[in-house]
Backbone as JSON Lines, residues from 0, in Angstrom:
{"i":0,"aa":"X","n":[9.44,51.46,17.48],"ca":[8.96,50.12,17.77],"c":[9.93,49.07,17.23]}
{"i":1,"aa":"X","n":[10.45,49.29,16.01],"ca":[11.34,48.31,15.41],"c":[12.64,48.2,16.19]}
{"i":2,"aa":"X","n":[13.1,49.35,16.75],"ca":[14.34,49.33,17.5],"c":[14.22,48.56,18.8]}
{"i":3,"aa":"X","n":[13.02,48.52,19.37],"ca":[12.84,47.8,20.62],"c":[12.96,46.29,20.42]}
{"i":4,"aa":"X","n":[12.75,45.78,19.18],"ca":[12.79,44.35,18.92],"c":[14.22,43.85,18.7]}
{"i":5,"aa":"X","n":[15.14,44.75,18.45],"ca":[16.52,44.35,18.23],"c":[17.19,44.17,19.59]}
{"i":6,"aa":"X","n":[17.75,42.96,19.85],"ca":[18.4,42.76,21.17],"c":[19.65,43.61,21.29]}
{"i":7,"aa":"X","n":[19.96,43.99,22.51],"ca":[21.13,44.81,22.77],"c":[22.41,44.03,22.5]}
{"i":8,"aa":"X","n":[22.38,42.74,22.83],"ca":[23.56,41.91,22.61],"c":[23.18,40.74,21.7]}
{"i":9,"aa":"X","n":[23.97,40.56,20.67],"ca":[23.74,39.46,19.74],"c":[24.28,38.18,20.36]}
{"i":10,"aa":"X","n":[23.51,37.08,20.37],"ca":[24.02,35.84,20.97],"c":[25.21,35.3,20.18]}
{"i":11,"aa":"X","n":[26.1,34.67,20.9],"ca":[27.31,34.12,20.28],"c":[26.95,32.98,19.33]}
{"i":12,"aa":"X","n":[27.73,32.83,18.29],"ca":[27.53,31.74,17.35],"c":[27.85,30.41,18.04]}
{"i":13,"aa":"X","n":[27.18,29.36,17.62],"ca":[27.5,28.06,18.23],"c":[28.95,27.69,17.95]}
{"i":14,"aa":"X","n":[29.58,26.99,18.87],"ca":[31.0,26.64,18.66],"c":[31.18,25.72,17.46]}
{"i":15,"aa":"X","n":[32.33,25.84,16.84],"ca":[32.64,25.0,15.69],"c":[32.76,23.55,16.13]}
{"i":16,"aa":"X","n":[32.09,22.69,15.4],"ca":[32.12,21.27,15.75],"c":[33.52,20.71,15.51]}
{"i":17,"aa":"X","n":[34.08,19.98,16.48],"ca":[35.42,19.41,16.25],"c":[35.39,18.37,15.14]}
{"i":18,"aa":"X","n":[36.44,18.32,14.37],"ca":[36.53,17.41,13.22],"c":[37.07,16.04,13.66]}
{"i":19,"aa":"X","n":[36.38,15.42,14.6],"ca":[36.85,14.15,15.16],"c":[36.86,13.06,14.09]}
{"i":20,"aa":"X","n":[35.79,12.97,13.31],"ca":[35.69,11.92,12.29],"c":[36.77,12.08,11.23]}
{"i":21,"aa":"X","n":[37.01,13.31,10.81],"ca":[38.01,13.55,9.78],"c":[39.42,13.2,10.27]}
{"i":22,"aa":"X","n":[39.75,13.61,11.49],"ca":[41.08,13.31,12.03],"c":[41.23,11.82,12.31]}
{"i":23,"aa":"X","n":[40.17,11.19,12.81],"ca":[40.23,9.75,13.05],"c":[40.45,8.97,11.76]}
{"i":24,"aa":"X","n":[39.77,9.39,10.7],"ca":[39.94,8.75,9.4],"c":[41.35,8.98,8.86]}
{"i":25,"aa":"X","n":[41.88,10.17,9.08],"ca":[43.24,10.47,8.62],"c":[44.25,9.57,9.32]}
{"i":26,"aa":"X","n":[44.08,9.35,10.62],"ca":[44.99,8.47,11.35],"c":[44.84,7.02,10.87]}
{"i":27,"aa":"X","n":[43.6,6.58,10.64],"ca":[43.39,5.21,10.15],"c":[44.0,5.03,8.76]}
{"i":28,"aa":"X","n":[43.84,6.04,7.91],"ca":[44.42,5.97,6.56],"c":[45.94,5.95,6.63]}
{"i":29,"aa":"X","n":[46.52,6.73,7.53],"ca":[47.98,6.73,7.69],"c":[48.46,5.37,8.17]}
{"i":30,"aa":"X","n":[47.71,4.74,9.07],"ca":[48.08,3.4,9.54],"c":[48.03,2.4,8.4]}
{"i":31,"aa":"X","n":[47.03,2.51,7.53],"ca":[46.94,1.62,6.37],"c":[48.12,1.82,5.42]}
{"i":32,"aa":"X","n":[48.51,3.07,5.22],"ca":[49.66,3.36,4.35],"c":[50.92,2.71,4.92]}
{"i":33,"aa":"X","n":[51.12,2.82,6.23],"ca":[52.31,2.22,6.84],"c":[52.26,0.7,6.76]}
{"i":34,"aa":"X","n":[51.06,0.12,6.96],"ca":[50.93,-1.33,6.89],"c":[51.25,-1.84,5.49]}
{"i":35,"aa":"X","n":[50.69,-1.19,4.47],"ca":[50.96,-1.62,3.1],"c":[52.41,-1.34,2.71]}
{"i":36,"aa":"X","n":[52.97,-0.24,3.19],"ca":[54.38,0.03,2.92],"c":[55.27,-1.07,3.49]}
{"i":37,"aa":"X","n":[54.95,-1.51,4.71],"ca":[55.72,-2.59,5.32],"c":[55.55,-3.91,4.59]}
{"i":38,"aa":"X","n":[54.3,-4.25,4.22],"ca":[54.05,-5.52,3.51],"c":[54.73,-5.55,2.14]}
{"i":39,"aa":"X","n":[54.59,-4.46,1.41],"ca":[55.22,-4.41,0.08],"c":[56.75,-4.41,0.21]}
{"i":40,"aa":"X","n":[57.26,-3.74,1.25],"ca":[58.71,-3.76,1.48],"c":[59.22,-5.16,1.78]}
{"i":41,"aa":"X","n":[58.49,-5.91,2.6],"ca":[58.87,-7.3,2.88],"c":[58.81,-8.13,1.61]}
{"i":42,"aa":"X","n":[57.76,-7.91,0.82],"ca":[57.62,-8.66,-0.45],"c":[58.81,-8.39,-1.37]}
{"i":43,"aa":"X","n":[59.15,-7.12,-1.54],"ca":[60.24,-6.77,-2.46],"c":[61.6,-7.25,-1.96]}
{"i":44,"aa":"X","n":[61.84,-7.14,-0.66],"ca":[63.14,-7.6,-0.13],"c":[63.25,-9.12,-0.21]}
{"i":45,"aa":"X","n":[62.15,-9.83,0.06],"ca":[62.18,-11.29,-0.04],"c":[62.36,-11.71,-1.49]}
{"i":46,"aa":"X","n":[61.72,-11.03,-2.4],"ca":[61.87,-11.35,-3.82],"c":[63.31,-11.1,-4.28]}
{"i":47,"aa":"X","n":[63.88,-10.0,-3.85],"ca":[65.24,-9.68,-4.24],"c":[66.22,-10.73,-3.71]}
{"i":48,"aa":"X","n":[66.05,-11.14,-2.45],"ca":[66.94,-12.15,-1.88],"c":[66.79,-13.5,-2.59]}
{"i":49,"aa":"X","n":[65.56,-13.84,-2.95],"ca":[65.32,-15.11,-3.64],"c":[65.94,-15.1,-5.02]}
{"i":50,"aa":"X","n":[65.76,-14.01,-5.75],"ca":[66.32,-13.94,-7.1],"c":[67.85,-13.9,-7.08]}
{"i":51,"aa":"X","n":[68.44,-13.23,-6.08],"ca":[69.91,-13.18,-5.98],"c":[70.51,-14.53,-5.61]}
{"i":52,"aa":"X","n":[69.71,-15.38,-4.99],"ca":[70.21,-16.71,-4.65],"c":[70.1,-17.67,-5.83]}
{"i":53,"aa":"X","n":[69.53,-17.2,-6.94],"ca":[69.42,-18.03,-8.13],"c":[68.16,-18.85,-8.22]}
{"i":54,"aa":"X","n":[67.25,-18.69,-7.28],"ca":[66.0,-19.45,-7.29],"c":[64.91,-18.64,-7.99]}
{"i":55,"aa":"X","n":[63.95,-19.3,-8.61],"ca":[62.85,-18.55,-9.24],"c":[61.91,-17.99,-8.17]}
{"i":56,"aa":"X","n":[61.36,-16.82,-8.43],"ca":[60.45,-16.19,-7.47],"c":[59.04,-16.74,-7.62]}
{"i":57,"aa":"X","n":[58.52,-16.77,-8.84],"ca":[57.18,-17.31,-9.06],"c":[57.3,-18.82,-9.21]}
{"i":58,"aa":"X","n":[56.52,-19.59,-8.44],"ca":[56.62,-21.05,-8.52],"c":[56.29,-21.57,-9.92]}
{"i":59,"aa":"X","n":[56.71,-22.83,-10.17],"ca":[56.43,-23.47,-11.45],"c":[54.92,-23.52,-11.69]}
{"i":60,"aa":"X","n":[54.55,-23.34,-12.95],"ca":[53.15,-23.34,-13.4],"c":[52.34,-22.19,-12.81]}
{"i":61,"aa":"X","n":[53.01,-21.23,-12.22],"ca":[52.33,-20.05,-11.68],"c":[52.56,-18.84,-12.57]}
{"i":62,"aa":"X","n":[51.61,-17.96,-12.63],"ca":[51.74,-16.72,-13.4],"c":[50.81,-15.66,-12.79]}
{"i":63,"aa":"X","n":[51.14,-14.42,-13.04],"ca":[50.3,-13.31,-12.56],"c":[49.8,-12.57,-13.79]}
{"i":64,"aa":"X","n":[48.55,-12.81,-14.21],"ca":[48.04,-12.1,-15.39],"c":[47.87,-10.61,-15.09]}
{"i":65,"aa":"X","n":[48.24,-9.8,-16.03],"ca":[48.22,-8.36,-15.83],"c":[46.86,-7.73,-16.12]}
{"i":66,"aa":"X","n":[46.09,-8.31,-17.03],"ca":[44.85,-7.66,-17.48],"c":[43.83,-7.46,-16.35]}
{"i":67,"aa":"X","n":[43.49,-8.49,-15.54],"ca":[42.48,-8.25,-14.49],"c":[42.91,-7.2,-13.47]}
{"i":68,"aa":"X","n":[44.2,-7.22,-13.1],"ca":[44.68,-6.22,-12.14],"c":[44.64,-4.81,-12.7]}
{"i":69,"aa":"X","n":[44.95,-4.67,-13.98],"ca":[44.91,-3.35,-14.61],"c":[43.47,-2.86,-14.75]}
{"i":70,"aa":"X","n":[42.56,-3.77,-15.08],"ca":[41.14,-3.39,-15.15],"c":[40.65,-2.91,-13.79]}
{"i":71,"aa":"X","n":[41.08,-3.61,-12.73],"ca":[40.69,-3.19,-11.38],"c":[41.23,-1.81,-11.06]}
{"i":72,"aa":"X","n":[42.48,-1.54,-11.48],"ca":[43.07,-0.22,-11.22],"c":[42.28,0.88,-11.89]}
{"i":73,"aa":"X","n":[41.97,0.72,-13.18],"ca":[41.24,1.78,-13.88],"c":[39.8,1.91,-13.37]}
{"i":74,"aa":"X","n":[39.22,0.81,-12.95],"ca":[37.88,0.88,-12.34],"c":[37.92,1.68,-11.05]}
{"i":75,"aa":"X","n":[38.94,1.46,-10.24],"ca":[39.06,2.22,-8.99],"c":[39.36,3.7,-9.26]}
{"i":76,"aa":"X","n":[40.13,3.99,-10.31],"ca":[40.39,5.39,-10.66],"c":[39.09,6.1,-11.07]}
{"i":77,"aa":"X","n":[38.25,5.4,-11.82],"ca":[36.95,5.98,-12.19],"c":[36.09,6.18,-10.95]}
{"i":78,"aa":"X","n":[36.19,5.26,-9.99],"ca":[35.39,5.39,-8.77],"c":[35.79,6.63,-7.97]}
{"i":79,"aa":"X","n":[37.05,7.08,-8.11],"ca":[37.47,8.32,-7.43],"c":[36.69,9.52,-7.96]}
{"i":80,"aa":"X","n":[36.42,9.52,-9.26],"ca":[35.63,10.61,-9.84],"c":[34.22,10.58,-9.26]}
{"i":81,"aa":"X","n":[33.64,9.39,-9.15],"ca":[32.29,9.26,-8.59],"c":[32.26,9.7,-7.12]}
{"i":82,"aa":"X","n":[33.31,9.35,-6.37],"ca":[33.35,9.74,-4.96],"c":[33.47,11.26,-4.82]}
{"i":83,"aa":"X","n":[34.28,11.88,-5.66],"ca":[34.38,13.34,-5.6],"c":[33.08,14.0,-6.02]}
{"i":84,"aa":"X","n":[32.37,13.38,-6.93],"ca":[31.05,13.87,-7.31],"c":[30.11,13.85,-6.11]}
{"i":85,"aa":"X","n":[30.19,12.79,-5.29],"ca":[29.34,12.7,-4.1],"c":[29.67,13.82,-3.11]}
{"i":86,"aa":"X","n":[30.95,14.08,-2.91],"ca":[31.35,15.16,-1.99],"c":[30.84,16.51,-2.5]}
{"i":87,"aa":"X","n":[30.99,16.74,-3.8],"ca":[30.53,17.99,-4.4],"c":[29.02,18.14,-4.27]}
{"i":88,"aa":"X","n":[28.29,17.04,-4.51],"ca":[26.84,17.1,-4.45],"c":[26.35,17.38,-3.03]}
{"i":89,"aa":"X","n":[26.96,16.76,-2.03],"ca":[26.57,17.04,-0.65],"c":[26.87,18.49,-0.3]}
{"i":90,"aa":"X","n":[28.0,19.01,-0.79],"ca":[28.34,20.41,-0.53],"c":[27.35,21.39,-1.12]}
{"i":91,"aa":"X","n":[26.61,20.96,-2.15],"ca":[25.61,21.82,-2.78],"c":[24.18,21.38,-2.45]}
{"i":92,"aa":"X","n":[24.04,20.62,-1.36],"ca":[22.73,20.16,-0.88],"c":[21.95,19.39,-1.94]}
{"i":93,"aa":"X","n":[22.65,18.68,-2.79],"ca":[22.02,17.88,-3.85],"c":[22.06,16.41,-3.42]}
{"i":94,"aa":"X","n":[21.12,16.04,-2.57],"ca":[21.14,14.71,-1.98],"c":[20.92,13.61,-3.01]}
{"i":95,"aa":"X","n":[20.1,13.88,-4.0],"ca":[19.8,12.86,-5.01],"c":[21.06,12.47,-5.79]}
{"i":96,"aa":"X","n":[21.81,13.48,-6.25],"ca":[23.03,13.17,-6.99],"c":[24.12,12.61,-6.08]}
{"i":97,"aa":"X","n":[24.13,13.01,-4.82],"ca":[25.1,12.44,-3.88],"c":[24.88,10.94,-3.72]}
{"i":98,"aa":"X","n":[23.63,10.54,-3.58],"ca":[23.33,9.12,-3.43],"c":[23.63,8.36,-4.73]}
{"i":99,"aa":"X","n":[23.37,9.0,-5.86],"ca":[23.69,8.37,-7.15],"c":[25.2,8.16,-7.27]}
{"i":100,"aa":"X","n":[25.97,9.16,-6.9],"ca":[27.42,9.06,-6.98],"c":[27.96,8.01,-6.02]}
{"i":101,"aa":"X","n":[27.4,7.94,-4.81],"ca":[27.84,6.92,-3.87],"c":[27.48,5.52,-4.37]}
{"i":102,"aa":"X","n":[26.32,5.4,-4.99],"ca":[25.95,4.12,-5.58],"c":[26.92,3.69,-6.67]}
{"i":103,"aa":"X","n":[27.34,4.65,-7.5],"ca":[28.34,4.34,-8.53],"c":[29.68,3.94,-7.92]}
{"i":104,"aa":"X","n":[30.06,4.62,-6.85],"ca":[31.32,4.28,-6.18],"c":[31.28,2.85,-5.66]}
{"i":105,"aa":"X","n":[30.18,2.48,-5.03],"ca":[30.04,1.11,-4.52],"c":[30.05,0.11,-5.67]}
{"i":106,"aa":"X","n":[29.39,0.45,-6.76],"ca":[29.36,-0.44,-7.93],"c":[30.77,-0.65,-8.49]}
{"i":107,"aa":"X","n":[31.53,0.44,-8.65],"ca":[32.89,0.32,-9.17],"c":[33.8,-0.43,-8.19]}
{"i":108,"aa":"X","n":[33.61,-0.19,-6.9],"ca":[34.41,-0.92,-5.92],"c":[34.14,-2.42,-5.96]}
{"i":109,"aa":"X","n":[32.87,-2.79,-6.08],"ca":[32.53,-4.21,-6.17],"c":[33.1,-4.82,-7.46]}
{"i":110,"aa":"X","n":[33.08,-4.06,-8.55],"ca":[33.66,-4.55,-9.81],"c":[35.17,-4.76,-9.67]}
{"i":111,"aa":"X","n":[35.84,-3.88,-8.94],"ca":[37.28,-4.03,-8.73],"c":[37.58,-5.27,-7.89]}
{"i":112,"aa":"X","n":[36.78,-5.51,-6.86],"ca":[36.95,-6.72,-6.06],"c":[36.77,-7.96,-6.93]}
{"i":113,"aa":"X","n":[35.78,-7.93,-7.79],"ca":[35.54,-9.05,-8.71],"c":[36.77,-9.3,-9.6]}
{"i":114,"aa":"X","n":[37.36,-8.22,-10.13],"ca":[38.53,-8.37,-10.99],"c":[39.73,-8.92,-10.22]}
{"i":115,"aa":"X","n":[39.91,-8.46,-8.99],"ca":[41.05,-8.93,-8.19],"c":[40.87,-10.41,-7.84]}
{"i":116,"aa":"X","n":[39.68,-10.81,-7.43],"ca":[39.46,-12.22,-7.1],"c":[39.6,-13.1,-8.34]}
{"i":117,"aa":"X","n":[39.2,-12.59,-9.51],"ca":[39.41,-13.34,-10.73],"c":[40.91,-13.51,-11.0]}
{"i":118,"aa":"X","n":[41.68,-12.45,-10.78],"ca":[43.13,-12.53,-10.95],"c":[43.7,-13.61,-10.03]}
{"i":119,"aa":"X","n":[43.27,-13.63,-8.76],"ca":[43.79,-14.62,-7.82],"c":[43.44,-16.03,-8.24]}
{"i":120,"aa":"X","n":[42.28,-16.21,-8.86],"ca":[41.88,-17.55,-9.29],"c":[42.65,-18.02,-10.52]}
{"i":121,"aa":"X","n":[43.28,-17.1,-11.25],"ca":[43.99,-17.46,-12.48],"c":[45.5,-17.63,-12.3]}
{"i":122,"aa":"X","n":[46.01,-17.36,-11.12],"ca":[47.47,-17.37,-10.95],"c":[48.06,-18.77,-10.92]}
{"i":123,"aa":"X","n":[47.34,-19.71,-10.36],"ca":[47.9,-21.05,-10.19],"c":[48.98,-21.1,-9.12]}
{"i":124,"aa":"X","n":[49.03,-20.11,-8.24],"ca":[50.03,-20.05,-7.17],"c":[49.37,-20.54,-5.88]}
{"i":125,"aa":"X","n":[50.02,-21.49,-5.21],"ca":[49.49,-21.99,-3.95],"c":[49.82,-21.06,-2.8]}
{"i":126,"aa":"X","n":[48.98,-21.11,-1.79],"ca":[49.2,-20.24,-0.63],"c":[50.37,-20.74,0.2]}
{"i":127,"aa":"X","n":[50.46,-22.03,0.39],"ca":[51.49,-22.59,1.27],"c":[52.7,-23.12,0.52]}
{"i":128,"aa":"X","n":[52.71,-22.98,-0.78],"ca":[53.79,-23.57,-1.55],"c":[55.11,-22.84,-1.46]}
{"i":129,"aa":"X","n":[55.08,-21.54,-1.16],"ca":[56.31,-20.75,-1.16],"c":[56.09,-19.46,-0.39]}
{"i":130,"aa":"X","n":[57.2,-18.78,-0.09],"ca":[57.1,-17.48,0.57],"c":[56.39,-16.48,-0.34]}
{"i":131,"aa":"X","n":[56.62,-16.64,-1.65],"ca":[55.96,-15.75,-2.61],"c":[54.45,-15.9,-2.51]}
{"i":132,"aa":"X","n":[53.98,-17.15,-2.43],"ca":[52.54,-17.38,-2.35],"c":[51.91,-16.78,-1.1]}
{"i":133,"aa":"X","n":[52.59,-16.94,0.03],"ca":[52.08,-16.39,1.28],"c":[51.97,-14.87,1.2]}
{"i":134,"aa":"X","n":[53.06,-14.22,0.78],"ca":[53.06,-12.76,0.7],"c":[52.08,-12.25,-0.35]}
{"i":135,"aa":"X","n":[52.0,-12.95,-1.47],"ca":[51.11,-12.54,-2.55],"c":[49.66,-12.52,-2.07]}
{"i":136,"aa":"X","n":[49.23,-13.58,-1.41],"ca":[47.84,-13.66,-0.97],"c":[47.56,-12.77,0.25]}
{"i":137,"aa":"X","n":[48.55,-12.61,1.11],"ca":[48.35,-11.71,2.26],"c":[48.14,-10.27,1.78]}
{"i":138,"aa":"X","n":[48.98,-9.82,0.86],"ca":[48.88,-8.44,0.39],"c":[47.61,-8.24,-0.44]}
{"i":139,"aa":"X","n":[47.32,-9.18,-1.33],"ca":[46.1,-9.06,-2.14],"c":[44.85,-9.13,-1.27]}
{"i":140,"aa":"X","n":[44.86,-10.01,-0.28],"ca":[43.72,-10.1,0.64],"c":[43.55,-8.85,1.47]}
{"i":141,"aa":"X","n":[44.67,-8.26,1.9],"ca":[44.6,-7.02,2.67],"c":[44.03,-5.89,1.81]}
{"i":142,"aa":"X","n":[44.38,-5.86,0.53],"ca":[43.84,-4.83,-0.36],"c":[42.34,-5.01,-0.55]}
{"i":143,"aa":"X","n":[41.9,-6.25,-0.72],"ca":[40.45,-6.51,-0.83],"c":[39.74,-6.07,0.44]}
{"i":144,"aa":"X","n":[40.33,-6.38,1.6],"ca":[39.73,-5.98,2.88],"c":[39.63,-4.47,2.99]}
{"i":145,"aa":"X","n":[40.66,-3.75,2.52],"ca":[40.63,-2.29,2.59],"c":[39.57,-1.72,1.65]}
{"i":146,"aa":"X","n":[39.4,-2.32,0.48],"ca":[38.35,-1.87,-0.44],"c":[36.98,-2.1,0.19]}
{"i":147,"aa":"X","n":[36.78,-3.26,0.81],"ca":[35.5,-3.54,1.47],"c":[35.25,-2.53,2.59]}
{"i":148,"aa":"X","n":[36.29,-2.23,3.38],"ca":[36.14,-1.23,4.45],"c":[35.75,0.13,3.89]}
{"i":149,"aa":"X","n":[36.37,0.52,2.77],"ca":[36.02,1.79,2.14],"c":[34.6,1.81,1.63]}
{"i":150,"aa":"X","n":[34.13,0.68,1.1],"ca":[32.75,0.6,0.62],"c":[31.75,0.65,1.77]}
{"i":151,"aa":"X","n":[32.07,-0.02,2.87],"ca":[31.19,0.05,4.05],"c":[31.14,1.47,4.58]}
{"i":152,"aa":"X","n":[32.28,2.13,4.63],"ca":[32.35,3.52,5.08],"c":[31.49,4.41,4.18]}
{"i":153,"aa":"X","n":[31.61,4.24,2.87],"ca":[30.8,5.04,1.94],"c":[29.32,4.73,2.12]}
{"i":154,"aa":"X","n":[28.99,3.46,2.38],"ca":[27.59,3.1,2.6],"c":[27.01,3.75,3.84]}
{"i":155,"aa":"X","n":[27.8,3.79,4.9],"ca":[27.34,4.45,6.13],"c":[27.12,5.94,5.89]}
{"i":156,"aa":"X","n":[28.04,6.57,5.16],"ca":[27.89,7.99,4.86],"c":[26.67,8.24,3.96]}
{"i":157,"aa":"X","n":[26.38,7.3,3.06],"ca":[25.18,7.44,2.23],"c":[23.93,7.38,3.09]}
{"i":158,"aa":"X","n":[23.92,6.47,4.07],"ca":[22.77,6.36,4.97],"c":[22.6,7.63,5.79]}
{"i":159,"aa":"X","n":[23.71,8.17,6.28],"ca":[23.62,9.39,7.09],"c":[23.25,10.61,6.23]}
{"i":160,"aa":"X","n":[23.69,10.62,4.98],"ca":[23.3,11.71,4.08],"c":[21.81,11.64,3.78]}
{"i":161,"aa":"X","n":[21.3,10.44,3.59],"ca":[19.87,10.28,3.35],"c":[19.05,10.81,4.51]}
{"i":162,"aa":"X","n":[19.56,10.59,5.72],"ca":[18.86,11.08,6.91],"c":[18.99,12.57,7.12]}
{"i":163,"aa":"X","n":[19.78,13.26,6.3],"ca":[19.9,14.71,6.4],"c":[20.98,15.19,7.34]}
{"i":164,"aa":"X","n":[21.85,14.29,7.8],"ca":[22.89,14.71,8.73],"c":[23.97,15.55,8.06]}
{"i":165,"aa":"X","n":[24.26,15.25,6.79],"ca":[25.28,16.0,6.07],"c":[24.64,16.87,5.01]}
{"i":166,"aa":"X","n":[25.13,18.09,4.91],"ca":[24.6,19.06,3.95],"c":[25.73,20.0,3.55]}
{"i":167,"aa":"X","n":[25.37,21.08,2.87],"ca":[26.37,22.04,2.44],"c":[27.11,22.7,3.59]}
{"i":168,"aa":"X","n":[26.46,22.8,4.75],"ca":[27.1,23.43,5.9],"c":[28.08,22.51,6.6]}
{"i":169,"aa":"X","n":[27.84,21.21,6.52],"ca":[28.71,20.25,7.2],"c":[28.75,18.97,6.38]}
{"i":170,"aa":"X","n":[29.86,18.73,5.73],"ca":[30.02,17.5,4.94],"c":[31.26,16.73,5.38]}
{"i":171,"aa":"X","n":[31.55,16.82,6.67],"ca":[32.76,16.2,7.21],"c":[32.8,14.7,6.94]}
{"i":172,"aa":"X","n":[31.67,14.03,7.13],"ca":[31.64,12.59,6.94],"c":[31.94,12.17,5.51]}
{"i":173,"aa":"X","n":[31.39,12.92,4.57],"ca":[31.65,12.6,3.16],"c":[33.1,12.87,2.79]}
{"i":174,"aa":"X","n":[33.66,13.95,3.31],"ca":[35.07,14.26,3.03],"c":[35.96,13.18,3.64]}
{"i":175,"aa":"X","n":[35.63,12.73,4.85],"ca":[36.42,11.68,5.5],"c":[36.34,10.38,4.71]}
{"i":176,"aa":"X","n":[35.13,10.01,4.27],"ca":[34.98,8.77,3.5],"c":[35.73,8.86,2.18]}
{"i":177,"aa":"X","n":[35.69,10.02,1.54],"ca":[36.41,10.18,0.27],"c":[37.92,10.11,0.48]}
{"i":178,"aa":"X","n":[38.41,10.68,1.57],"ca":[39.84,10.62,1.85],"c":[40.29,9.16,2.03]}
{"i":179,"aa":"X","n":[39.51,8.39,2.79],"ca":[39.87,6.98,2.98],"c":[39.81,6.22,1.65]}
{"i":180,"aa":"X","n":[38.84,6.57,0.81],"ca":[38.72,5.89,-0.49],"c":[39.91,6.21,-1.39]}
{"i":181,"aa":"X","n":[40.34,7.47,-1.4],"ca":[41.49,7.84,-2.24],"c":[42.76,7.13,-1.78]}
{"i":182,"aa":"X","n":[42.93,7.0,-0.47],"ca":[44.09,6.27,0.06],"c":[44.0,4.79,-0.33]}
{"i":183,"aa":"X","n":[42.8,4.23,-0.3],"ca":[42.6,2.84,-0.71],"c":[43.03,2.64,-2.16]}
{"i":184,"aa":"X","n":[42.61,3.55,-3.03],"ca":[42.97,3.45,-4.45],"c":[44.48,3.62,-4.62]}
{"i":185,"aa":"X","n":[45.08,4.54,-3.86],"ca":[46.53,4.74,-3.95],"c":[47.29,3.49,-3.51]}
{"i":186,"aa":"X","n":[46.79,2.82,-2.46],"ca":[47.45,1.59,-2.0],"c":[47.3,0.48,-3.03]}
{"i":187,"aa":"X","n":[46.15,0.43,-3.7],"ca":[46.02,-0.58,-4.74],"c":[46.98,-0.29,-5.9]}
{"i":188,"aa":"X","n":[47.16,0.98,-6.24],"ca":[48.11,1.32,-7.31],"c":[49.52,0.88,-6.94]}
{"i":189,"aa":"X","n":[49.89,1.02,-5.66],"ca":[51.2,0.55,-5.19],"c":[51.31,-0.96,-5.35]}
{"i":190,"aa":"X","n":[50.27,-1.68,-4.9],"ca":[50.28,-3.15,-5.01],"c":[50.31,-3.57,-6.48]}
{"i":191,"aa":"X","n":[49.54,-2.88,-7.3],"ca":[49.48,-3.22,-8.72],"c":[50.86,-3.11,-9.36]}
{"i":192,"aa":"X","n":[51.57,-2.04,-9.09],"ca":[52.88,-1.86,-9.71],"c":[53.93,-2.8,-9.11]}
{"i":193,"aa":"X","n":[53.97,-2.87,-7.78],"ca":[55.05,-3.62,-7.12],"c":[54.89,-5.12,-7.27]}
{"i":194,"aa":"X","n":[53.66,-5.61,-7.38],"ca":[53.44,-7.06,-7.4],"c":[52.93,-7.56,-8.75]}
{"i":195,"aa":"X","n":[51.88,-6.91,-9.27],"ca":[51.28,-7.43,-10.5],"c":[52.08,-7.06,-11.76]}
{"i":196,"aa":"X","n":[52.72,-5.89,-11.76],"ca":[53.45,-5.45,-12.94],"c":[54.89,-5.97,-12.93]}
{"i":197,"aa":"X","n":[55.63,-5.64,-11.86],"ca":[57.04,-6.05,-11.83],"c":[57.2,-7.54,-11.54]}
{"i":198,"aa":"X","n":[56.18,-8.15,-10.94],"ca":[56.18,-9.6,-10.63],"c":[57.41,-10.02,-9.85]}
């Protein structure tokens, strides 16, 4: 009787879901890396040409304080730990800790934005006063925009995780969001060193 219940042919496993979200995020992150590489390259070459001509790079009464930018960097580095915690928790079907980790990531990201905007308010550099001012605010603004995009991405993944779409069997969305977040932090580290540290 038991043998009659076993089918003669085992049905095929469902096809592997294509990793469209992961590859799309990888391409978007690569585009961001190229954009920031180009912006920082323009900034450094313009600074070098200005300094070689004997002119000052930072306008009079302008300064770039290092403390707020450094605090933002270390806050973003801590947020990477929280983001990896979220990926790990989703992989182990621990939705509660995944949401807690994503909440921490959003909190740290918002704190970094606060530190960067405080830095911009303390520089005393005008936007239209010089080429340095234009490039400084364009690059800093682009970094803030990328952080906001990463936070929105993490928020969407938190919503989808709450709905049960991601679990230990499929955590593509969380891995994609974490990859974009790590690239965001890496781009901020580049901006921090090339602009805020070396000035």
